[in-house]
C-alpha positions in Angstrom: -23.4 0.1 -46.4 -19.8 -0.4 -46.0 -17.2 1.3 -48.4 -14.6 -1.4 -49.2 -12.1 0.7 -51.2 -8.6 -0.2 -50.4 -7.1 3.2 -51.1 -7.9 6.8 -50.5 -6.4 9.8 -52.4 -4.3 12.7 -51.0 -7.2 15.2 -51.0 -9.2 12.7 -48.9 -6.4 12.7 -46.4 -6.3 16.5 -46.3 -10.1 16.5 -45.8 -9.8 14.0 -43.0 -7.0 16.0 -41.3 -9.1 19.2 -41.7 -12.4 17.7 -40.2 -12.7 13.9 -39.6 -16.4 14.1 -39.0 -17.1 15.8 -42.4 -14.8 13.3 -44.1 -16.7 10.4 -42.5 -20.0 11.9 -43.5 -18.9 12.5 -47.0 -17.4 8.8 -47.3 -20.9 7.5 -46.2 -22.5 9.4 -49.0 -24.2 12.2 -47.1 -24.6 15.2 -49.0 -24.5 18.8 -47.5 -27.7 20.6 -47.3 -26.1 23.7 -45.8 -26.2 27.0 -47.6 -23.0 28.7 -48.8 -23.2 31.1 -45.8 -23.3 28.2 -43.4 -20.4 26.4 -45.1 -18.4 29.6 -45.0 -19.0 29.9 -41.4 -18.0 26.4 -40.8 -14.7 27.0 -42.7 -14.0 30.3 -40.8 -14.6 28.3 -37.5 -12.2 25.6 -38.4 -9.6 28.3 -39.4 -10.0 30.1 -36.2 -9.9 26.8 -34.2 -6.6 25.9 -36.0 -5.1 29.2 -35.1 -6.2 28.7 -31.5 -4.7 25.3 -31.3 -1.4 26.6 -32.9 -1.2 29.4 -30.4 -1.9 27.0 -27.5 0.9 24.7 -28.5 3.3 27.7 -28.8 2.4 29.0 -25.4 2.7 25.5 -23.9 6.2 25.3 -25.4 7.2 28.7 -24.0 5.9 27.7 -20.6 7.9 24.6 -20.5 11.0 26.7 -21.6 10.5 29.2 -18.9 9.9 26.6 -16.2 13.1 24.8 -17.1 15.0 28.1 -17.0 13.5 29.0 -13.6 14.5 25.4 -12.2 18.0 25.9 -13.6 18.4 29.4 -12.1 17.2 28.1 -8.7 19.8 25.3 -8.9 22.5 27.7 -9.7 21.4 29.9 -6.7 21.5 27.0 -4.4 24.9 25.8 -5.6 26.2 29.5 -5.3 24.8 29.8 -1.7 26.2 26.4 -0.7 29.8 26.9 -1.9 29.9 30.6 -1.1 
């Protein structure tokens, strides 16, 4: 059965961003049969996963910055040695 609603509310957008798979299941009318402990474990996993993704993005940015600095220093060294 297809849901033909034209609009979604802000909390549904938040749910989708948090976990698209869970949002789709809920939109299709699937009810959770998990216990509170299982749901809490899932919430904790998503929280840790979000922190890991954030940390990864920060490390990737730092790596890019340090690589650019290394290239710049190498260029300055070459210029110094050529025009010495």
